[in-house]
Backbone and ligand atoms as CSV (ligand in chain L), in Angstrom:
chain,resi,resn,atom,element,x,y,z
A,1,MET,N,N,-21.145,20.392,45.520
A,1,MET,CA,C,-21.225,21.848,45.299
A,1,MET,C,C,-19.811,22.422,45.353
A,2,VAL,N,N,-19.409,23.230,44.331
A,2,VAL,CA,C,-18.131,23.887,44.358
A,2,VAL,C,C,-18.264,25.134,45.270
A,3,ILE,N,N,-17.358,25.205,46.248
A,3,ILE,CA,C,-17.360,26.390,47.161
A,3,ILE,C,C,-16.548,27.507,46.503
A,4,GLU,N,N,-17.175,28.648,46.336
A,4,GLU,CA,C,-16.498,29.799,45.745
A,4,GLU,C,C,-15.736,30.598,46.802
A,5,ASN,N,N,-14.837,31.469,46.392
A,5,ASN,CA,C,-14.148,32.355,47.297
A,5,ASN,C,C,-13.402,31.630,48.404
A,6,ILE,N,N,-12.792,30.559,48.048
A,6,ILE,CA,C,-12.029,29.838,49.063
A,6,ILE,C,C,-10.569,29.909,48.694
A,7,THR,N,N,-9.708,30.228,49.640
A,7,THR,CA,C,-8.278,30.282,49.345
A,7,THR,C,C,-7.644,28.994,49.828
A,8,ILE,N,N,-7.248,28.206,48.873
A,8,ILE,CA,C,-6.505,26.977,49.278
A,8,ILE,C,C,-5.164,26.942,48.543
A,9,PRO,N,N,-4.192,26.243,49.183
A,9,PRO,CA,C,-2.830,26.239,48.614
A,9,PRO,C,C,-2.850,25.643,47.218
A,10,PRO,N,N,-1.847,25.877,46.407
A,10,PRO,CA,C,-1.789,25.307,45.010
A,10,PRO,C,C,-1.942,23.782,45.052
A,11,ILE,N,N,-2.824,23.289,44.245
A,11,ILE,CA,C,-3.022,21.812,44.125
A,11,ILE,C,C,-2.599,21.418,42.716
A,12,SER,N,N,-1.606,20.552,42.610
A,12,SER,CA,C,-1.165,20.142,41.320
A,12,SER,C,C,-2.136,19.113,40.646
A,13,PRO,N,N,-2.530,19.333,39.395
A,13,PRO,CA,C,-3.374,18.394,38.715
A,13,PRO,C,C,-2.605,17.079,38.326
A,14,ASP,N,N,-1.298,17.127,38.430
A,14,ASP,CA,C,-0.480,16.008,37.940
A,14,ASP,C,C,-0.121,15.036,39.028
A,15,LYS,N,N,-0.409,15.385,40.278
A,15,LYS,CA,C,-0.030,14.557,41.402
A,15,LYS,C,C,-1.317,14.198,42.188
A,16,SER,N,N,-1.185,13.140,42.997
A,16,SER,CA,C,-2.300,12.807,43.887
A,16,SER,C,C,-2.504,13.980,44.863
A,17,THR,N,N,-3.711,14.280,45.170
A,17,THR,CA,C,-4.024,15.301,46.182
A,17,THR,C,C,-4.037,14.619,47.545
A,18,LYS,N,N,-3.267,15.172,48.478
A,18,LYS,CA,C,-3.088,14.512,49.773
A,18,LYS,C,C,-3.869,15.313,50.842
A,19,VAL,N,N,-4.845,14.629,51.413
A,19,VAL,CA,C,-5.743,15.301,52.415
A,19,VAL,C,C,-5.647,14.591,53.766
A,20,LEU,N,N,-5.427,15.379,54.799
A,20,LEU,CA,C,-5.405,14.796,56.176
A,20,LEU,C,C,-6.571,15.496,56.962
A,21,PHE,N,N,-7.488,14.670,57.448
A,21,PHE,CA,C,-8.567,15.117,58.309
A,21,PHE,C,C,-8.081,15.011,59.761
A,22,VAL,N,N,-8.377,16.046,60.571
A,22,VAL,CA,C,-7.867,16.065,61.964
A,22,VAL,C,C,-8.990,16.400,62.933
A,23,CYS,N,N,-9.101,15.588,64.016
A,23,CYS,CA,C,-9.965,15.934,65.180
A,23,CYS,C,C,-9.127,15.741,66.431
A,24,LEU,N,N,-9.842,15.640,67.558
A,24,LEU,CA,C,-9.102,15.481,68.850
A,24,LEU,C,C,-8.662,14.052,69.049
A,25,GLY,N,N,-9.646,13.150,68.997
A,25,GLY,CA,C,-9.306,11.763,69.364
A,25,GLY,C,C,-8.937,10.853,68.223
A,26,ASN,N,N,-9.230,11.268,67.003
A,26,ASN,CA,C,-9.039,10.455,65.778
A,26,ASN,C,C,-9.754,9.104,65.914
A,27,ILE,N,N,-10.903,9.085,66.640
A,27,ILE,CA,C,-11.679,7.866,66.655
A,27,ILE,C,C,-13.151,8.123,66.237
A,28,CYS,N,N,-13.538,9.381,66.073
A,28,CYS,CA,C,-14.923,9.682,65.669
A,28,CYS,C,C,-14.995,10.497,64.406
A,29,ARG,N,N,-14.751,11.817,64.496
A,29,ARG,CA,C,-15.015,12.726,63.381
A,29,ARG,C,C,-14.047,12.530,62.233
A,30,SER,N,N,-12.717,12.579,62.495
A,30,SER,CA,C,-11.765,12.596,61.338
A,30,SER,C,C,-11.722,11.228,60.630
A,31,PRO,N,N,-11.781,10.072,61.341
A,31,PRO,CA,C,-11.866,8.834,60.554
A,31,PRO,C,C,-13.140,8.706,59.757
A,32,ALA,N,N,-14.264,9.341,60.281
A,32,ALA,CA,C,-15.501,9.322,59.507
A,32,ALA,C,C,-15.312,10.171,58.255
A,33,ALA,N,N,-14.699,11.336,58.351
A,33,ALA,CA,C,-14.470,12.174,57.155
A,33,ALA,C,C,-13.573,11.429,56.177
A,34,GLU,N,N,-12.573,10.747,56.691
A,34,GLU,CA,C,-11.706,9.935,55.794
A,34,GLU,C,C,-12.531,8.893,55.066
A,35,GLY,N,N,-13.396,8.204,55.795
A,35,GLY,CA,C,-14.260,7.136,55.174
A,35,GLY,C,C,-15.189,7.696,54.149
A,36,VAL,N,N,-15.763,8.855,54.439
A,36,VAL,CA,C,-16.690,9.498,53.477
A,36,VAL,C,C,-15.936,9.812,52.179
A,37,LEU,N,N,-14.721,10.403,52.283
A,37,LEU,CA,C,-13.969,10.768,51.065
A,37,LEU,C,C,-13.490,9.510,50.347
A,38,LEU,N,N,-13.118,8.487,51.094
A,38,LEU,CA,C,-12.700,7.232,50.426
A,38,LEU,C,C,-13.860,6.676,49.619
A,39,ASN,N,N,-15.096,6.748,50.175
A,39,ASN,CA,C,-16.261,6.270,49.462
A,39,ASN,C,C,-16.533,7.092,48.185
A,40,ILE,N,N,-16.378,8.412,48.308
A,40,ILE,CA,C,-16.640,9.291,47.174
A,40,ILE,C,C,-15.651,8.977,46.038
A,41,VAL,N,N,-14.335,8.885,46.333
A,41,VAL,CA,C,-13.356,8.681,45.277
A,41,VAL,C,C,-13.553,7.295,44.643
A,42,ASP,N,N,-13.941,6.325,45.504
A,42,ASP,CA,C,-14.258,4.988,44.964
A,42,ASP,C,C,-15.417,5.068,43.959
A,43,HIS,N,N,-16.481,5.742,44.381
A,43,HIS,CA,C,-17.650,5.910,43.549
A,43,HIS,C,C,-17.342,6.619,42.231
A,44,GLU,N,N,-16.452,7.680,42.329
A,44,GLU,CA,C,-16.142,8.537,41.181
A,44,GLU,C,C,-15.055,7.878,40.275
A,45,GLY,N,N,-14.412,6.784,40.746
A,45,GLY,CA,C,-13.352,6.188,40.020
A,45,GLY,C,C,-12.059,6.995,39.986
A,46,THR,N,N,-11.811,7.746,41.079
A,46,THR,CA,C,-10.624,8.624,41.137
A,46,THR,C,C,-9.717,8.302,42.328
A,47,THR,N,N,-9.814,7.038,42.801
A,47,THR,CA,C,-9.056,6.614,43.966
A,47,THR,C,C,-7.540,6.940,43.813
A,48,ASP,N,N,-7.035,6.691,42.568
A,48,ASP,CA,C,-5.540,6.845,42.427
A,48,ASP,C,C,-5.133,8.310,42.297
A,49,GLU,N,N,-6.071,9.203,42.374
A,49,GLU,CA,C,-5.749,10.664,42.328
A,49,GLU,C,C,-5.714,11.310,43.702
A,50,TRP,N,N,-5.973,10.471,44.729
A,50,TRP,CA,C,-6.092,10.995,46.118
A,50,TRP,C,C,-5.314,10.146,47.090
A,51,ILE,N,N,-4.733,10.797,48.093
A,51,ILE,CA,C,-4.167,10.117,49.277
A,51,ILE,C,C,-4.882,10.711,50.462
A,52,ILE,N,N,-5.538,9.827,51.186
A,52,ILE,CA,C,-6.521,10.270,52.221
A,52,ILE,C,C,-6.174,9.622,53.534
A,53,ASP,N,N,-6.047,10.479,54.600
A,53,ASP,CA,C,-5.663,9.942,55.915
A,53,ASP,C,C,-6.341,10.802,56.964
A,54,SER,N,N,-6.218,10.346,58.217
A,54,SER,CA,C,-6.719,11.172,59.344
A,54,SER,C,C,-5.850,10.986,60.504
A,55,ALA,N,N,-5.885,11.955,61.452
A,55,ALA,CA,C,-5.053,11.901,62.651
A,55,ALA,C,C,-5.684,12.723,63.741
A,56,GLY,N,N,-5.208,12.537,64.952
A,56,GLY,CA,C,-5.748,13.289,66.135
A,56,GLY,C,C,-4.711,14.235,66.704
A,57,THR,N,N,-5.166,15.349,67.249
A,57,THR,CA,C,-4.230,16.182,68.005
A,57,THR,C,C,-3.896,15.541,69.349
A,58,GLY,N,N,-4.781,14.715,69.889
A,58,GLY,CA,C,-4.516,14.046,71.126
A,58,GLY,C,C,-3.908,12.664,70.932
A,59,ASN,N,N,-3.478,12.036,72.038
A,59,ASN,CA,C,-2.792,10.747,71.917
A,59,ASN,C,C,-3.502,9.682,72.753
A,60,TYR,N,N,-4.797,9.816,73.029
A,60,TYR,CA,C,-5.480,8.958,73.952
A,60,TYR,C,C,-5.743,7.570,73.400
A,61,HIS,N,N,-5.887,7.468,72.092
A,61,HIS,CA,C,-6.430,6.184,71.503
A,61,HIS,C,C,-5.519,5.611,70.416
A,62,ILE,N,N,-4.233,5.929,70.468
A,62,ILE,CA,C,-3.344,5.513,69.368
A,62,ILE,C,C,-3.434,4.023,69.080
A,63,GLY,N,N,-3.545,3.676,67.841
A,63,GLY,CA,C,-3.581,2.246,67.445
A,63,GLY,C,C,-5.017,1.659,67.379
A,64,GLN,N,N,-5.981,2.394,67.962
A,64,GLN,CA,C,-7.331,1.854,68.048
A,64,GLN,C,C,-8.079,2.076,66.730
A,65,LEU,N,N,-9.042,1.154,66.466
A,65,LEU,CA,C,-10.053,1.374,65.443
A,65,LEU,C,C,-10.955,2.570,65.916
A,66,PRO,N,N,-11.687,3.188,64.958
A,66,PRO,CA,C,-12.671,4.214,65.375
A,66,PRO,C,C,-13.664,3.652,66.396
A,67,ASP,N,N,-14.185,4.615,67.213
A,67,ASP,CA,C,-15.175,4.311,68.206
A,67,ASP,C,C,-16.283,3.433,67.598
A,68,ARG,N,N,-16.691,2.394,68.364
A,68,ARG,CA,C,-17.687,1.424,67.852
A,68,ARG,C,C,-18.940,2.104,67.365
A,69,ARG,N,N,-19.371,3.090,68.108
A,69,ARG,CA,C,-20.642,3.807,67.711
A,69,ARG,C,C,-20.450,4.479,66.362
A,70,MET,N,N,-19.285,5.117,66.150
A,70,MET,CA,C,-19.075,5.737,64.862
A,70,MET,C,C,-19.035,4.724,63.743
A,71,ARG,N,N,-18.415,3.567,63.997
A,71,ARG,CA,C,-18.392,2.546,62.974
A,71,ARG,C,C,-19.794,2.011,62.648
A,72,VAL,N,N,-20.640,1.841,63.667
A,72,VAL,CA,C,-21.966,1.324,63.453
A,72,VAL,C,C,-22.806,2.293,62.617
A,73,HIS,N,N,-22.717,3.600,62.993
A,73,HIS,CA,C,-23.532,4.597,62.274
A,73,HIS,C,C,-23.019,4.781,60.852
A,74,ALA,N,N,-21.671,4.704,60.661
A,74,ALA,CA,C,-21.141,4.836,59.299
A,74,ALA,C,C,-21.509,3.594,58.444
A,75,ARG,N,N,-21.425,2.456,59.049
A,75,ARG,CA,C,-21.690,1.235,58.316
A,75,ARG,C,C,-23.142,1.227,57.794
A,76,ALA,N,N,-24.040,1.814,58.565
A,76,ALA,CA,C,-25.461,1.890,58.149
A,76,ALA,C,C,-25.603,2.747,56.902
A,77,ARG,N,N,-24.611,3.555,56.620
A,77,ARG,CA,C,-24.602,4.364,55.380
A,77,ARG,C,C,-23.667,3.835,54.331
A,78,GLY,N,N,-23.215,2.580,54.540
A,78,GLY,CA,C,-22.307,1.984,53.557
A,78,GLY,C,C,-20.899,2.401,53.634
A,79,ILE,N,N,-20.465,2.896,54.774
A,79,ILE,CA,C,-19.086,3.379,54.945
A,79,ILE,C,C,-18.414,2.536,55.992
A,80,GLU,N,N,-17.353,1.836,55.592
A,80,GLU,CA,C,-16.577,0.999,56.556
A,80,GLU,C,C,-15.415,1.813,57.053
A,81,LEU,N,N,-15.243,1.929,58.336
A,81,LEU,CA,C,-14.115,2.689,58.901
A,81,LEU,C,C,-13.064,1.736,59.433
A,82,THR,N,N,-11.909,1.723,58.784
A,82,THR,CA,C,-10.868,0.761,59.118
A,82,THR,C,C,-9.553,1.446,59.535
A,83,HIS,N,N,-9.589,2.774,59.642
A,83,HIS,CA,C,-8.412,3.552,60.096
A,83,HIS,C,C,-7.974,3.118,61.502
A,84,HIS,N,N,-6.655,3.148,61.712
A,84,HIS,CA,C,-6.149,2.996,63.086
A,84,HIS,C,C,-5.628,4.356,63.560
A,85,CYS,N,N,-6.035,4.682,64.733
A,85,CYS,CA,C,-5.736,6.015,65.319
A,85,CYS,C,C,-4.261,6.317,65.334
A,86,ARG,N,N,-3.930,7.546,64.928
A,86,ARG,CA,C,-2.557,8.027,65.096
A,86,ARG,C,C,-2.577,9.520,65.454
A,87,GLN,N,N,-1.486,9.983,65.955
A,87,GLN,CA,C,-1.420,11.440,66.316
A,87,GLN,C,C,-0.803,12.212,65.180
A,88,VAL,N,N,-1.210,13.497,65.027
A,88,VAL,CA,C,-0.596,14.400,64.046
A,88,VAL,C,C,0.836,14.595,64.441
A,89,ASN,N,N,1.705,14.703,63.372
A,89,ASN,CA,C,3.110,14.993,63.681
A,89,ASN,C,C,3.677,16.051,62.662
A,90,ALA,N,N,4.809,16.557,62.964
A,90,ALA,CA,C,5.388,17.687,62.166
A,90,ALA,C,C,5.518,17.327,60.687
A,91,SER,N,N,5.850,16.061,60.407
A,91,SER,CA,C,6.048,15.728,58.987
A,91,SER,C,C,4.738,15.770,58.196
A,92,ASP,N,N,3.601,15.700,58.866
A,92,ASP,CA,C,2.299,15.803,58.140
A,92,ASP,C,C,2.185,17.144,57.423
A,93,PHE,N,N,2.809,18.148,57.958
A,93,PHE,CA,C,2.733,19.508,57.332
A,93,PHE,C,C,3.510,19.530,56.037
A,94,ARG,N,N,4.544,18.732,55.895
A,94,ARG,CA,C,5.255,18.599,54.610
A,94,ARG,C,C,4.529,17.690,53.689
A,95,GLU,N,N,3.981,16.577,54.225
A,95,GLU,CA,C,3.451,15.481,53.429
A,95,GLU,C,C,2.127,15.839,52.742
A,96,PHE,N,N,1.247,16.577,53.424
A,96,PHE,CA,C,-0.113,16.740,52.945
A,96,PHE,C,C,-0.334,18.114,52.272
A,97,ASP,N,N,-1.270,18.156,51.304
A,97,ASP,CA,C,-1.603,19.427,50.608
A,97,ASP,C,C,-2.665,20.194,51.452
A,98,LEU,N,N,-3.590,19.453,51.994
A,98,LEU,CA,C,-4.672,20.097,52.771
A,98,LEU,C,C,-4.798,19.385,54.150
A,99,ILE,N,N,-4.912,20.168,55.189
A,99,ILE,CA,C,-5.084,19.616,56.540
A,99,ILE,C,C,-6.367,20.183,57.073
A,100,ILE,N,N,-7.340,19.341,57.382
A,100,ILE,CA,C,-8.740,19.769,57.591
A,100,ILE,C,C,-9.169,19.492,59.024
A,101,PRO,N,N,-9.103,20.524,59.916
A,101,PRO,CA,C,-9.585,20.331,61.289
A,101,PRO,C,C,-11.117,20.364,61.342
A,102,MET,N,N,-11.609,19.636,62.340
A,102,MET,CA,C,-13.114,19.549,62.512
A,102,MET,C,C,-13.634,20.713,63.314
A,103,ASP,N,N,-12.896,21.252,64.256
A,103,ASP,CA,C,-13.409,22.382,65.058
A,103,ASP,C,C,-12.309,23.399,65.306
A,104,ALA,N,N,-12.688,24.472,66.017
A,104,ALA,CA,C,-11.740,25.551,66.262
A,104,ALA,C,C,-10.558,25.158,67.173
A,105,ALA,N,N,-10.809,24.295,68.080
A,105,ALA,CA,C,-9.726,23.836,68.947
A,105,ALA,C,C,-8.700,23.017,68.172
A,106,ASN,N,N,-9.182,22.168,67.303
A,106,ASN,CA,C,-8.276,21.420,66.420
A,106,ASN,C,C,-7.434,22.350,65.543
A,107,ALA,N,N,-8.117,23.365,65.010
A,107,ALA,CA,C,-7.427,24.306,64.161
A,107,ALA,C,C,-6.348,25.081,64.913
A,108,ASP,N,N,-6.692,25.516,66.132
A,108,ASP,CA,C,-5.721,26.242,66.954
A,108,ASP,C,C,-4.525,25.319,67.285
A,109,ASP,N,N,-4.772,24.074,67.603
A,109,ASP,CA,C,-3.663,23.175,67.954
A,109,ASP,C,C,-2.746,22.990,66.707
A,110,LEU,N,N,-3.397,22.871,65.531
A,110,LEU,CA,C,-2.597,22.666,64.302
A,110,LEU,C,C,-1.797,23.902,63.964
A,111,LYS,N,N,-2.418,25.107,64.154
A,111,LYS,CA,C,-1.677,26.326,63.847
A,111,LYS,C,C,-0.460,26.447,64.748
A,112,TYR,N,N,-0.600,26.074,66.001
A,112,TYR,CA,C,0.499,26.098,66.938
A,112,TYR,C,C,1.626,25.179,66.510
A,113,MET,N,N,1.293,24.061,65.927
A,113,MET,CA,C,2.249,23.058,65.510
A,113,MET,C,C,2.899,23.401,64.190
A,114,ALA,N,N,2.217,24.158,63.330
A,114,ALA,CA,C,2.675,24.408,61.918
A,114,ALA,C,C,4.106,24.983,61.947
A,115,PRO,N,N,5.023,24.354,61.211
A,115,PRO,CA,C,6.425,24.827,61.248
A,115,PRO,C,C,6.674,26.165,60.521
A,116,ASP,N,N,5.809,26.534,59.562
A,116,ASP,CA,C,6.032,27.779,58.822
A,116,ASP,C,C,4.721,28.226,58.206
A,117,ASP,N,N,4.718,29.401,57.516
A,117,ASP,CA,C,3.493,29.991,56.975
A,117,ASP,C,C,2.907,29.120,55.922
A,118,ALA,N,N,3.697,28.528,55.066
A,118,ALA,CA,C,3.193,27.688,54.020
A,118,ALA,C,C,2.419,26.503,54.638
A,119,SER,N,N,2.924,25.955,55.686
A,119,SER,CA,C,2.254,24.862,56.393
A,119,SER,C,C,0.903,25.334,56.945
A,120,GLU,N,N,0.942,26.510,57.530
A,120,GLU,CA,C,-0.294,27.061,58.177
A,120,GLU,C,C,-1.368,27.256,57.138
A,121,ARG,N,N,-0.959,27.643,55.918
A,121,ARG,CA,C,-2.000,27.893,54.870
A,121,ARG,C,C,-2.652,26.597,54.387
A,122,LYS,N,N,-2.044,25.471,54.730
A,122,LYS,CA,C,-2.720,24.171,54.403
A,122,LYS,C,C,-3.950,23.829,55.333
A,123,ILE,N,N,-4.006,24.526,56.412
A,123,ILE,CA,C,-5.047,24.296,57.406
A,123,ILE,C,C,-6.366,24.977,56.968
A,124,ILE,N,N,-7.309,24.214,56.549
A,124,ILE,CA,C,-8.606,24.784,56.126
A,124,ILE,C,C,-9.730,24.050,56.929
A,125,PRO,N,N,-10.458,24.755,57.746
A,125,PRO,CA,C,-11.483,24.116,58.594
A,125,PRO,C,C,-12.516,23.407,57.742
A,126,MET,N,N,-12.985,22.238,58.243
A,126,MET,CA,C,-14.016,21.476,57.522
A,126,MET,C,C,-15.204,22.362,57.242
A,127,ALA,N,N,-15.540,23.260,58.150
A,127,ALA,CA,C,-16.799,24.115,58.063
A,127,ALA,C,C,-16.669,25.042,56.834
A,128,ARG,N,N,-15.439,25.285,56.380
A,128,ARG,CA,C,-15.270,26.159,55.169
A,128,ARG,C,C,-16.005,25.517,53.974
A,129,PHE,N,N,-16.199,24.219,54.044
A,129,PHE,CA,C,-16.838,23.491,52.950
A,129,PHE,C,C,-18.344,23.238,53.183
A,130,PHE,N,N,-18.863,23.750,54.313
A,130,PHE,CA,C,-20.307,23.615,54.537
A,130,PHE,C,C,-21.047,24.461,53.494
A,131,ALA,N,N,-22.230,24.034,53.097
A,131,ALA,CA,C,-23.070,24.828,52.204
A,131,ALA,C,C,-23.539,26.090,52.959
A,132,PRO,N,N,-23.775,27.173,52.246
A,132,PRO,CA,C,-24.322,28.335,52.882
A,132,PRO,C,C,-25.661,27.998,53.573
A,133,GLY,N,N,-25.826,28.522,54.793
A,133,GLY,CA,C,-27.055,28.217,55.491
A,133,GLY,C,C,-27.007,27.048,56.447
A,134,THR,N,N,-25.859,26.336,56.468
A,134,THR,CA,C,-25.668,25.222,57.440
A,134,THR,C,C,-25.671,25.780,58.858
A,135,HIS,N,N,-26.416,25.114,59.786
A,135,HIS,CA,C,-26.617,25.638,61.111
A,135,HIS,C,C,-25.420,25.412,62.056
A,136,TYR,N,N,-24.293,25.008,61.535
A,136,TYR,CA,C,-23.083,24.816,62.375
A,136,TYR,C,C,-21.933,25.509,61.709
A,137,ASP,N,N,-20.914,25.935,62.481
A,137,ASP,CA,C,-19.718,26.395,61.873
A,137,ASP,C,C,-18.503,25.571,62.302
A,138,TYR,N,N,-18.763,24.323,62.681
A,138,TYR,CA,C,-17.726,23.373,63.065
A,138,TYR,C,C,-18.409,22.009,63.056
A,139,VAL,N,N,-17.616,20.919,63.181
A,139,VAL,CA,C,-18.181,19.588,63.286
A,139,VAL,C,C,-18.198,19.213,64.768
A,140,PRO,N,N,-19.317,19.172,65.423
A,140,PRO,CA,C,-19.369,18.948,66.891
A,140,PRO,C,C,-18.896,17.550,67.312
A,141,ASP,N,N,-18.158,17.549,68.408
A,141,ASP,CA,C,-17.595,16.261,68.940
A,141,ASP,C,C,-18.795,15.380,69.452
A,142,PRO,N,N,-18.936,14.182,68.909
A,142,PRO,CA,C,-20.066,13.330,69.341
A,142,PRO,C,C,-19.712,12.428,70.501
A,143,TYR,N,N,-18.488,12.504,70.989
A,143,TYR,CA,C,-18.004,11.458,71.918
A,143,TYR,C,C,-18.870,11.285,73.144
A,144,TYR,N,N,-19.366,12.389,73.716
A,144,TYR,CA,C,-20.224,12.331,74.896
A,144,TYR,C,C,-21.674,12.452,74.560
A,145,GLU,N,N,-21.990,12.294,73.312
A,145,GLU,CA,C,-23.410,12.464,72.844
A,145,GLU,C,C,-24.039,11.036,72.575
A,146,GLY,N,N,-25.302,11.099,72.287
A,146,GLY,CA,C,-26.045,9.883,71.922
A,146,GLY,C,C,-26.033,9.679,70.408
A,147,ALA,N,N,-26.856,8.738,69.928
A,147,ALA,CA,C,-26.898,8.386,68.515
A,147,ALA,C,C,-27.036,9.573,67.637
A,148,GLU,N,N,-27.860,10.599,68.059
A,148,GLU,CA,C,-28.099,11.724,67.218
A,148,GLU,C,C,-26.828,12.563,66.939
A,149,GLY,N,N,-25.909,12.498,67.927
A,149,GLY,CA,C,-24.652,13.232,67.707
A,149,GLY,C,C,-23.804,12.589,66.612
A,150,PHE,N,N,-23.855,11.276,66.499
A,150,PHE,CA,C,-23.111,10.600,65.421
A,150,PHE,C,C,-23.753,10.771,64.112
A,151,GLU,N,N,-25.077,10.755,64.092
A,151,GLU,CA,C,-25.850,11.053,62.850
A,151,GLU,C,C,-25.575,12.439,62.346
A,152,LEU,N,N,-25.528,13.420,63.286
A,152,LEU,CA,C,-25.294,14.775,62.881
A,152,LEU,C,C,-23.914,14.930,62.265
A,153,VAL,N,N,-22.904,14.286,62.862
A,153,VAL,CA,C,-21.536,14.351,62.304
A,153,VAL,C,C,-21.556,13.779,60.900
A,154,LEU,N,N,-22.230,12.651,60.673
A,154,LEU,CA,C,-22.230,12.049,59.333
A,154,LEU,C,C,-22.996,12.903,58.341
A,155,ASP,N,N,-24.133,13.536,58.800
A,155,ASP,CA,C,-24.851,14.432,57.893
A,155,ASP,C,C,-23.942,15.585,57.458
A,156,LEU,N,N,-23.315,16.225,58.455
A,156,LEU,CA,C,-22.444,17.400,58.130
A,156,LEU,C,C,-21.306,16.946,57.194
A,157,LEU,N,N,-20.686,15.829,57.516
A,157,LEU,CA,C,-19.510,15.375,56.729
A,157,LEU,C,C,-19.933,14.939,55.288
A,158,ASN,N,N,-21.049,14.345,55.167
A,158,ASN,CA,C,-21.532,13.908,53.810
A,158,ASN,C,C,-21.541,15.115,52.915
A,159,ASP,N,N,-22.070,16.221,53.375
A,159,ASP,CA,C,-22.126,17.443,52.555
A,159,ASP,C,C,-20.748,18.069,52.387
A,160,ALA,N,N,-20.096,18.300,53.482
A,160,ALA,CA,C,-18.858,19.069,53.507
A,160,ALA,C,C,-17.719,18.331,52.691
A,161,VAL,N,N,-17.607,17.004,52.848
A,161,VAL,CA,C,-16.596,16.290,52.166
A,161,VAL,C,C,-16.884,16.201,50.680
A,162,GLN,N,N,-18.191,16.080,50.332
A,162,GLN,CA,C,-18.534,16.150,48.908
A,162,GLN,C,C,-18.166,17.469,48.314
A,163,ASN,N,N,-18.405,18.548,49.080
A,163,ASN,CA,C,-18.076,19.896,48.575
A,163,ASN,C,C,-16.583,20.079,48.461
A,164,LEU,N,N,-15.807,19.475,49.391
A,164,LEU,CA,C,-14.361,19.533,49.299
A,164,LEU,C,C,-13.909,18.809,48.037
A,165,TYR,N,N,-14.479,17.625,47.806
A,165,TYR,CA,C,-14.142,16.877,46.589
A,165,TYR,C,C,-14.489,17.705,45.317
A,166,ASP,N,N,-15.674,18.273,45.305
A,166,ASP,CA,C,-16.057,19.002,44.088
A,166,ASP,C,C,-15.165,20.256,43.878
A,167,THR,N,N,-14.869,20.925,44.988
A,167,THR,CA,C,-14.065,22.143,44.884
A,167,THR,C,C,-12.641,21.866,44.412
A,168,VAL,N,N,-12.010,20.890,45.023
A,168,VAL,CA,C,-10.641,20.512,44.597
A,168,VAL,C,C,-10.661,19.985,43.180
A,169,SER,N,N,-11.610,19.160,42.791
A,169,SER,CA,C,-11.677,18.638,41.444
A,169,SER,C,C,-11.860,19.769,40.437
A,170,HIS,N,N,-12.635,20.767,40.786
A,170,HIS,CA,C,-12.893,21.933,39.945
A,170,HIS,C,C,-11.570,22.696,39.748
A,171,ILE,N,N,-10.890,22.958,40.849
A,171,ILE,CA,C,-9.581,23.683,40.794
A,171,ILE,C,C,-8.589,22.900,39.907
A,172,LYS,N,N,-8.522,21.555,40.104
A,172,LYS,CA,C,-7.554,20.816,39.329
A,172,LYS,C,C,-7.926,20.787,37.848
A,173,SER,N,N,-9.223,20.836,37.542
A,173,SER,CA,C,-9.645,20.753,36.148
A,173,SER,C,C,-9.377,22.073,35.374
A,174,ARG,N,N,-9.137,23.166,36.139
A,174,ARG,CA,C,-8.885,24.473,35.489
A,174,ARG,C,C,-7.451,24.619,35.026
A,175,HIS,N,N,-6.540,23.714,35.524
A,175,HIS,CA,C,-5.129,23.821,35.165
A,175,HIS,C,C,-4.879,23.475,33.712
L,1,4NP,P1,P,-13.100,12.793,68.025
L,1,4NP,O1,O,-13.918,12.517,69.364
L,1,4NP,O2,O,-12.160,13.953,68.332
L,1,4NP,O3,O,-14.144,13.148,67.030
L,1,4NP,O4,O,-12.340,11.519,67.697
L,1,4NP,C1,C,-13.253,12.298,70.556
L,1,4NP,C2,C,-12.858,11.036,70.922
L,1,4NP,C3,C,-12.239,10.790,72.124
L,1,4NP,C4,C,-12.043,11.787,72.999
L,1,4NP,C5,C,-12.475,13.087,72.661
L,1,4NP,C6,C,-13.063,13.345,71.475
L,1,4NP,N1,N,-11.463,11.559,74.279
L,1,4NP,O5,O,-11.382,12.500,75.041
L,1,4NP,O6,O,-11.013,10.431,74.511
């Protein structure tokens, strides 16, 4: 679904679109979002038009694979998560076109880090891509939850990341 009335920074149709998903730990939500988008571009045959990464605002798990529970739930949907955890850094604001936080705390941390206004405009909450009527306005942290928390994250991300893909593809096709 193409999301209307969304203000996103200019996206060049001639270059790869660079997307960075961000959460707190970079072991649950943001690597899952990365895996969902990698699967979509693979399916659509547009892998070479995208650069997709994820990072955490925190530094608790640097170098680690995603949480085993997240990997198990994602694998059941055909999504392999192979990202290794890293922390967001200042150069990410230059490098990426879109920086997508999972919740309000992630967004606030990113805004605090953003070196200038142009960088801040790259920060678009994942929930901005939720379909109208979605019962959440953020992607809830599943770390202290049971299996249903991980399933909920994947359900929300399946929709939101597809909508991000559709919306950016639509904008690029208009150029
Ligand atoms: P994430 O979940 O932000 O979705 O990766 C978390 C993972 C680890 C921690 C918090 C949230 N932690 O506090 O270690």
